[in-house]
C-alpha positions in Angstrom: 142.4 109.1 99.2 138.8 107.9 98.7 137.1 106.9 95.5 133.7 105.5 94.4 133.3 101.7 94.5 131.2 100.0 91.9 130.1 96.3 92.1 127.9 94.8 89.4 126.6 91.2 89.0 125.5 90.5 85.4 122.8 87.8 85.4 120.1 86.1 83.4 116.7 87.8 83.7 115.9 88.2 87.3 112.4 87.5 88.8 110.5 90.8 88.2 108.5 90.8 91.4 111.6 90.4 93.6 114.0 92.6 91.5 113.7 95.9 93.4 113.9 94.2 96.8 117.0 92.2 95.7 118.7 95.3 94.5 118.1 97.3 97.6 119.1 94.4 99.9 122.3 93.8 98.0 123.3 97.5 98.0 122.5 98.0 101.7 124.4 94.8 102.7 127.5 95.9 100.8 127.4 99.5 102.2 126.8 98.3 105.7 129.7 95.8 105.7 132.1 98.4 104.2 131.1 100.8 107.0 131.7 98.2 109.6 135.1 97.5 108.1 135.9 101.2 108.4 136.4 101.5 104.7 134.1 104.5 104.2 135.1 108.1 104.9 132.2 109.7 106.8 128.6 108.4 106.4 127.8 105.6 104.0 126.3 106.9 100.8 125.3 104.5 98.2 123.1 104.0 95.1 121.4 100.8 94.3 120.9 99.6 90.7 118.6 96.8 89.6 117.5 96.0 86.1 116.3 92.7 84.6 119.9 91.5 84.0 121.9 93.1 86.7 122.3 94.0 90.4 124.7 96.8 91.1 125.7 99.2 93.8 127.8 102.4 93.8 129.3 103.4 97.2 130.9 106.9 97.6 134.1 107.7 99.5 135.5 104.2 99.8 139.1 104.0 101.1 141.8 101.9 99.4 143.1 100.8 102.8 141.7 100.7 106.3 143.2 103.2 108.8 145.7 101.7 111.3 144.0 100.8 114.5 145.1 101.1 118.1 144.2 97.8 119.7 144.0 96.9 123.4 143.6 93.2 124.3 142.7 92.5 127.9 144.2 89.5 129.7 144.0 88.0 133.2 143.4 90.0 136.4 146.5 91.2 138.1 145.3 89.5 141.3 145.4 86.1 139.7 148.3 86.6 137.2 151.2 86.2 139.6 151.8 83.5 142.2 154.7 83.7 144.6 156.3 86.4 142.4 156.1 84.2 139.3 153.7 84.6 136.4 150.9 82.0 136.2 150.3 79.9 133.1 147.4 82.1 132.3 149.6 85.2 132.1 152.3 83.4 130.2 149.8 82.0 127.7 148.3 85.5 127.2 151.7 87.1 126.5 152.7 84.2 124.2 149.5 84.5 122.1 150.7 87.9 121.0 154.4 87.1 120.8 155.0 89.6 123.6 157.2 89.6 126.7 155.4 89.7 130.0 157.5 92.8 130.8 156.0 94.7 127.9 152.4 94.1 129.1 150.6 97.0 130.7 148.3 97.1 133.7 144.9 98.9 133.1 141.7 99.1 135.0 138.8 97.6 133.1 136.1 99.2 135.3 136.0 96.4 137.8 139.7 95.5 138.5 143.2 95.9 137.3 144.1 93.5 134.4 147.1 92.9 132.2 146.7 94.2 128.7 148.7 94.1 125.4 148.5 97.3 123.4 149.6 97.4 119.7 148.9 99.2 116.4 147.2 97.0 113.8 148.0 97.9 110.3 144.9 98.6 108.2 143.9 95.9 105.6 143.6 96.9 101.9 140.1 97.0 100.3 141.2 94.2 97.9 141.8 91.8 100.8 138.4 92.4 102.4 136.0 93.0 99.5 135.6 89.5 98.3 134.3 88.3 101.7 132.0 91.4 101.9 130.4 90.7 98.6 130.0 87.0 99.2 128.3 87.7 102.5 126.0 90.2 100.8 125.1 87.6 98.2 124.3 85.0 100.9 122.1 87.4 102.8 119.8 88.2 99.8 116.2 87.2 100.3 116.1 84.5 97.7 113.3 81.9 98.3 114.7 79.5 95.7 118.2 79.2 94.3 119.5 77.5 91.2 122.7 76.1 89.7 123.8 76.6 86.2 126.1 74.7 83.8 128.8 72.7 85.7 129.0 75.3 88.4 128.5 74.4 92.0 127.6 78.0 92.9 124.0 78.9 93.5 122.1 82.2 92.9 118.6 83.3 92.0 119.6 83.2 88.3 122.8 82.3 86.5 125.5 84.9 86.9 127.7 85.6 83.8 129.7 88.7 84.7 131.3 90.6 87.6 132.5 94.2 87.6 134.3 95.6 90.6 135.9 99.0 90.2 137.4 101.3 92.8 137.6 104.5 90.8 139.1 103.4 87.5 141.0 100.4 89.0 139.7 96.8 89.0 139.6 95.3 92.5 140.6 91.6 92.1 138.0 89.2 93.6 136.3 85.9 92.8 132.5 85.8 93.3 130.2 82.9 92.3 133.1 81.5 90.3 133.7 84.7 88.3 136.8 86.9 88.3 136.2 90.6 88.6 136.8 92.9 85.6 135.7 96.2 84.2 133.4 95.1 81.3 129.7 94.3 81.1 126.9 93.8 78.6 124.2 96.3 77.8 120.7 95.8 76.5 120.2 92.4 75.0 119.1 93.7 71.6 119.9 97.5 71.5 123.6 97.3 72.3 126.6 95.7 70.7 129.4 93.8 72.4 131.1 94.4 75.7 131.0 97.8 77.4 134.1 98.8 79.3 133.3 100.8 82.4 135.9 103.6 82.5 135.4 104.3 86.2 132.9 103.7 89.0 131.3 107.1 88.7 130.6 106.8 85.0 128.6 103.5 85.3 125.0 104.9 85.0 125.8 107.2 82.2 127.8 104.6 80.2 125.0 102.0 80.6 122.5 104.6 79.4 124.5 105.9 76.5 126.4 102.8 75.3 124.3 100.0 76.7 120.7 101.4 76.3 120.0 100.4 79.9 118.5 102.6 82.6 120.2 100.8 85.5 118.3 102.5 88.3 115.0 100.8 89.1 113.6 104.1 90.6 114.6 106.1 87.5 113.2 103.5 85.1 109.9 103.3 87.0 109.6 107.1 87.0 110.3 107.1 83.2 107.5 104.6 82.7 105.1 106.5 84.9 105.9 109.8 83.1 105.5 108.3 79.6 102.2 106.6 80.6 100.8 109.9 81.9 101.8 111.7 78.8 100.1 109.2 76.5 97.0 109.1 78.6 96.9 112.9 78.7 96.8 113.1 75.0 93.8 110.8 75.0 92.0 112.6 77.9 92.2 109.4 79.8 93.6 108.0 83.1 95.7 104.9 83.5 94.1 102.0 85.3 97.1 100.6 87.2 98.3 100.0 90.7 101.8 100.4 92.1 102.4 96.7 91.9 101.9 96.6 88.1 104.1 99.6 87.6 106.8 97.9 89.7 106.6 94.7 87.8 106.7 96.3 84.4 109.7 98.5 85.5 111.4 95.2 86.5 110.8 93.6 83.0 112.4 96.2 80.8 115.8 97.9 80.7 115.0 100.5 78.1 111.2 101.3 78.5 109.3 102.5 75.5 105.6 103.2 76.0 103.4 102.5 73.0 99.6 103.0 72.4 97.5 100.2 71.0 93.8 99.2 70.8 91.2 96.5 70.5 87.8 96.0 68.9 85.0 98.0 70.5 82.7 95.0 70.8 84.8 93.6 73.6 83.6 96.5 75.8 80.3 94.6 76.1 82.1 92.3 78.5 82.2 93.7 82.1 85.2 96.0 82.2 86.6 94.4 85.4 87.2 91.2 83.3 89.0 93.1 80.5 91.1 95.2 82.9 92.1 92.1 84.9 93.2 90.1 81.8 95.1 93.1 80.5 96.9 93.8 83.7 97.4 90.3 85.0 98.1 88.3 81.9 99.7 90.8 79.6 101.1 93.6 81.9 99.3 96.2 79.8 97.9 99.5 81.1 94.1 99.9 80.5 92.8 103.4 79.9 89.6 104.9 81.5 87.6 107.8 80.2 86.4 110.8 82.2 83.5 108.7 83.5 85.7 105.8 84.6 84.6 103.7 81.7 87.1 101.4 79.9 88.3 102.7 76.5 89.2 100.4 73.7 92.8 101.8 73.8 95.6 100.7 76.1 99.2 101.3 76.7 102.0 98.8 76.7 105.7 99.1 77.7 108.1 97.6 75.2 111.7 96.8 75.9 112.6 97.7 72.3 113.1 101.0 70.5 112.1 100.8 66.8 111.9 103.4 64.1 108.6 101.8 63.1 107.0 100.3 66.2 103.8 99.2 64.3 104.9 95.5 64.2 105.3 95.6 68.0 101.9 97.2 68.5 100.1 94.8 66.1 101.8 91.8 67.7 100.6 92.9 71.2 97.1 93.6 69.9 96.9 90.1 68.4 97.9 88.5 71.7 95.4 90.6 73.6 92.6 89.9 71.1 93.0 86.2 71.9 92.8 86.9 75.6 89.7 89.1 75.3 88.0 86.6 73.1 88.4 84.0 75.8 86.8 86.5 78.3 84.0 87.2 75.9 83.4 83.5 75.4 83.3 82.8 79.2 80.9 85.7 79.7 78.5 84.5 77.0 78.7 80.9 78.2 77.9 81.9 81.8 74.8 83.7 80.7 73.2 80.4 79.6 72.6 79.5 83.2 71.1 81.6 86.0 72.8 81.9 89.4 69.9 80.1 91.0 70.4 77.1 88.7 74.1 76.9 89.6 73.4 76.4 93.3 73.3 72.5 93.2 76.9 72.5 91.9 78.0 74.1 95.2 77.2 70.8 96.9 80.4 69.5 95.2 82.6 72.5 96.3 84.2 71.7 99.6 84.4 74.6 102.0 86.3 72.7 104.7 86.2 68.9 105.2 85.1 69.4 108.8 82.4 71.9 108.1 81.0 70.7 104.8 80.3 72.1 101.3 79.6 75.6 100.0 76.0 74.6 99.7 75.8 73.8 103.4 77.5 77.1 104.1 75.0 79.0 102.1 72.2 77.8 104.4 74.1 79.2 107.4 74.8 82.5 105.6 71.1 82.8 104.9 70.1 82.4 108.5 72.8 84.7 109.8 72.1 87.4 107.2 68.3 87.3 107.9 68.9 87.8 111.6 71.5 90.6 111.0 69.2 92.3 108.4 66.4 92.4 111.0 68.7 93.9 113.6 69.8 96.5 111.0 66.2 97.4 109.9 67.1 96.1 106.4 64.9 94.1 104.1 65.2 90.6 105.5 64.0 88.8 102.4 66.5 90.7 100.2 69.4 89.9 102.6 68.4 86.2 102.6 68.2 86.1 98.8 71.6 87.9 98.4 73.2 85.4 100.9 71.6 82.5 98.9 73.2 83.7 95.6 76.4 85.2 97.1 78.6 82.1 96.2 76.9 81.0 93.0 79.5 82.7 90.8 82.2 80.4 92.2 81.1 77.8 89.7 81.0 80.1 86.6 83.6 79.9 83.8 84.7 83.5 84.4 85.5 83.1 88.1 87.1 79.8 87.4 89.5 81.7 85.1 89.8 84.8 87.2 89.1 84.0 90.9 89.7 87.6 91.8 86.4 88.4 90.1 84.2 86.5 92.6 81.4 88.7 93.8 81.9 91.1 90.8 80.7 88.6 88.3 77.9 87.5 90.7 76.7 91.1 90.6 76.6 91.2 86.8 75.0 87.8 86.4 72.4 88.7 89.1 71.4 91.8 87.1 71.1 89.8 83.9 68.9 87.3 85.8 66.6 90.1 86.8 67.4 90.1 90.5 66.7 93.3 92.5 69.5 95.9 92.3 70.1 95.8 96.1 70.6 92.0 95.9 73.0 92.3 93.0 75.1 94.9 94.8 75.1 92.9 98.0 76.5 89.9 96.1 79.5 92.0 95.1 79.9 93.9 98.3 79.6 91.1 100.7 83.3 90.5 100.4 84.1 94.0 101.7 86.2 95.0 103.4 88.7 92.7 101.7 91.8 94.5 103.2 92.7 97.3 105.6 91.4 100.6 104.2 89.0 98.9 101.8 85.5 100.4 101.4 82.7 99.1 103.6 79.4 97.7 102.1 77.2 100.6 101.1 73.7 99.3 101.9 72.2 97.7 105.0 71.4 94.6 102.9 75.0 94.3 101.7 76.2 94.9 105.3 74.0 92.1 106.6 75.5 89.6 104.1 79.0 90.8 104.5 78.7 90.4 108.3 77.2 86.9 107.8 80.0 85.9 105.5 82.8 87.0 107.9 81.1 85.8 111.1 80.4 82.4 109.6 84.1 82.1 108.6 85.5 83.3 111.9 83.2 81.3 114.2 83.3 78.1 112.0 87.0 77.9 111.4 87.8 78.9 115.0 85.3 76.4 116.3 87.0 73.4 114.6 90.3 74.4 116.3 92.1 76.3 113.4 93.0 79.2 115.6 95.6 81.8 114.3 99.0 81.4 115.9 102.0 83.8 115.6 102.2 84.9 112.0 100.2 81.9 110.8 96.6 82.7 109.9 95.8 80.6 106.7 92.1 81.4 106.9 92.6 85.1 107.4 90.6 85.1 110.6 92.3 88.3 111.8 91.3 90.1 108.6 87.7 88.8 109.0 87.6 90.0 112.6 88.8 93.5 111.6 86.3 93.6 108.8 83.4 92.8 111.2 84.7 95.3 113.8 84.9 98.1 111.1 81.3 97.4 110.1 80.0 97.2 113.6 81.6 100.6 114.4 79.2 102.0 111.9 76.1 100.2 113.0 74.4 99.7 116.4 74.5 95.9 116.5 75.6 93.8 119.5 78.7 91.8 118.7 78.0 89.1 121.2 74.5 88.5 119.7 76.0 88.2 116.3 78.7 85.7 117.4 76.0 83.6 119.1 73.8 83.8 116.0 76.7 82.5 113.8 77.5 79.8 116.4 73.9 78.3 116.5 73.8 78.3 112.7 76.2 75.3 112.8 74.9 71.8 113.6 74.9 71.2 117.4 78.1 69.6 118.6 80.1 70.5 115.5 82.0 73.4 117.1 83.7 73.7 120.4 81.3 74.9 123.1 83.8 77.6 124.2 83.9 79.1 120.7 81.5 82.1 121.3 83.5 83.2 124.4 86.9 82.7 122.7 85.8 84.5 119.6 84.5 87.4 121.7 87.9 87.7 123.4 89.7 87.5 120.1 87.5 90.3 118.7 88.2 92.4 121.8 92.0 92.0 121.3 91.7 92.8 117.6 89.6 95.9 118.5 92.3 97.1 120.8 94.9 96.8 118.1 92.6 98.6 115.6 91.8 101.5 118.0 95.4 102.0 119.1 96.3 103.3 115.7 94.3 106.4 116.6 94.1 106.6 120.4 96.5 106.2 123.3 96.7 102.7 124.8 95.4 103.7 128.3 92.3 105.4 126.8 91.6 102.3 124.7 92.1 100.0 127.6 89.8 102.2 129.8 86.9 102.1 127.3 87.3 98.4 126.3 87.4 97.3 130.0 83.6 97.8 130.0 83.4 95.1 127.2 81.1 97.2 125.1 78.7 95.0 123.0 77.7 97.8 120.6 80.6 99.6 118.9 79.0 102.4 117.0 79.5 104.8 119.9 83.1 103.8 120.5 84.7 106.9 118.9 82.5 109.2 121.0 83.5 107.3 124.2 87.1 107.4 123.3 87.0 111.1 122.6 85.1 111.7 125.8 87.7 109.8 127.9 90.5 111.7 126.2 88.8 115.0 127.1 88.2 113.8 130.7 91.9 112.8 131.0 92.9 116.4 130.2 90.9 117.7 133.2 92.9 118.8 136.3 90.8 116.5 138.5 91.2 113.4 136.3 94.4 112.0 137.9 93.0 112.2 141.4 89.7 110.7 140.4 91.4 107.8 138.6 93.5 107.1 141.7 90.3 107.3 143.9 88.6 104.9 141.5 91.4 102.4 141.9 91.1 102.7 145.7 87.3 102.3 145.5 87.6 99.1 143.3 90.2 97.6 145.8 87.8 98.3 148.7 84.8 96.8 146.9 86.8 93.6 146.4 86.8 93.2 150.2 83.0 93.3 150.5 81.8 90.1 152.1 78.1 90.7 151.4 76.0 91.6 148.4 76.2 95.3 147.7 72.9 97.2 147.6 71.3 100.6 148.2 72.6 103.1 150.6 70.8 103.5 153.9 70.8 107.2 154.6 70.1 106.7 158.3 73.4 104.8 158.7 75.5 107.7 157.4 77.4 108.8 160.5 80.0 111.4 159.4 79.6 114.7 157.6 82.1 113.5 154.9 80.0 110.5 153.9 76.8 112.4 154.0 78.3 115.1 151.8 79.6 112.4 149.3 76.1 110.7 149.3 74.4 114.0 148.6 76.8 114.9 145.8 76.4 111.4 144.3 72.6 111.7 144.4 72.7 115.1 142.8 75.0 113.8 140.1 73.1 110.6 139.2 70.2 112.2 137.1 72.8 114.3 135.2 74.9 111.3 134.3 71.8 109.3 133.3 70.5 112.1 131.1 73.9 112.5 129.4 74.2 108.8 128.8 70.7 108.7 127.3 71.7 111.2 124.7 75.1 109.6 124.3 76.8 112.7 125.6 79.7 110.8 127.1 81.9 113.8 127.6 79.3 115.5 129.9 78.7 112.2 131.7 82.5 112.1 132.6 83.0 115.8 133.2 80.2 115.7 135.9 82.6 113.6 138.0 85.0 116.6 138.4 82.3 118.2 140.6 82.5 115.5 143.3 86.3 115.5 143.6 86.3 117.6 146.9 83.7 115.2 148.5 85.7 112.2 147.4 88.9 113.6 148.8 87.3 114.5 152.0 85.6 111.1 152.4 88.9 109.2 152.0 90.7 111.7 154.3 88.1 111.5 157.1 86.2 108.2 156.9 87.2 104.7 157.8 85.4 102.5 155.3 86.1 99.2 157.0 84.4 100.1 160.3 84.0 97.7 163.2 80.2 98.0 162.9 79.3 95.6 160.2 76.2 97.5 159.1 78.1 100.8 158.9 80.9 99.2 156.9 78.4 97.6 154.5 76.6 100.9 154.1 79.9 102.7 153.3 80.7 100.0 150.7 77.3 100.5 149.2 78.0 104.2 148.9 81.4 103.5 147.2 79.7 101.0 144.9 77.2 103.7 143.8 80.2 106.1 143.2 82.0 103.4 141.3 79.1 102.8 138.9 79.0 106.6 138.3 82.7 106.8 137.7 82.8 103.8 135.4 79.6 104.4 133.4 81.6 105.2 130.3 85.0 103.7 130.9 87.1 102.3 133.7 88.9 105.5 134.5 91.2 103.7 137.0 93.2 102.5 133.9 94.1 106.0 132.8 97.8 106.7 133.0 99.4 109.8 134.4 
């Protein structure tokens, strides 16, 4: 007979950001071990529970006792087990280890040879005998970065543990975990429930915790309840909730009985940039700001209380009072910052160390200006604006607001630049030069902002790489991989040469400061990151074929990749790819410089036909490449397949006559250039 198994650890308040992960890991580890121990009937089905004061798991169809097992233990090989008709010590020892007579052993074939074996039926162990070790192992495996001890206990856990419930159906399973003896009683909500709650059986856990304990034990259910209530309140105000998934997760991990309440703050605080207000509400207070239909912050917000009160006004007013103090701080910082222009703050950057081997932020700004100016010119953007935006891009680092909220760097720079009377394009570029900050983030919107964003990331990548701080394994403290991907994403939108930009960034540093190999190494690194980026959307062989040409400009990459994918689908593609491989191998054997084909030296019909076909194809390919019609440039190759096949069937390239041989290699070189004009098609797989 199977029944549901319930395990609950009652704890002090668990770390909110880790709660859901801890609950899922604990539940999965218990269920997996039960399954391995053959204590579950059928597939393992379990429910994880995690609230601020408890981790629990409910596993269905758990047996009280393991099934008996037929066991076969293999011993020594028959060939080595007897000597002169008497058993060897190895055989005697094997029999003795099981308390068996040698005569009772069986001979079986293990797939290689005959061996002695002992077969017996092992009685299944009861759940009570195995469960303690299963739970202890699950506890040990939890992803806890830092453990603690409590009281006089020698046990360690993420937080002190005060209670242990283990029920199989309605029966308590005896076990000792973290110094606690198992029982059937637990505690509910810290304030909304009274005394111990006796769990009647494992299946009634969630219901009893809800009804008697005022605890929604399931993290997912609690999060959904918060989300639903937030949306209902916001809907009544014709507003939307400004919150990401991380805030929702954290709040769901802070409450056991969520109650969503509406509160407000004075309208004059809305004069402060809304990003500041939203950040302080979310980060410091775990509140949910509200935005109107235009995306503007309202002076109303939602909070999630862990208390249910007939009159919640004291809870609301208390939270409003706390928030008012926070918003007053933000307002003060904003007003103080306006007393000085961004330009006037620049000398302070001389005291802000960027890296001790590279210098201060002030020195960095000089490099950003020169790189941004060069990049802007290449983009056709206003060079002076790009230079000015780069000059002011880091000035907000020494403002009060960014000192308090580092996440607002760039954003505050934009606001202060506008207040200083700077051009709108410059102000926007100051904010957007950090983009893209992560995968999927928006790119800078204007050419000026793009120039400064490229300068910022190129300077970081080239500079940090050049002093030897190269990413290794999963270690990348300066986020060079992220910088490289950001550069690549921008370059795929703009016709700039990546190698030119790398060199521009390199020469912006004092001579001799960076390793001389830096430009080449950074270019290789960018190439590798580009392959990773593209392989999310294209097959590996197509990416490899296009990147083999080491394209400097990336804005036509998508067109090239699509063209190669279309070429690969042609019936002639496989044969032409194989021919290209053959051509490349032959060209490696050339012992003289390859040049133009001498038509007079073409001896056989097959080579004359190939030459004629290549000559006819050349202007078509050139015209297609000129208009960036890569698909046509590649599809033209299909027309010469018969001539290529005939050439290789009938012509000996490595002829005895040196002049003829050289001429045939010249012909193949011309063909190779045509074949590989867009991509190295030899790299295409079957």
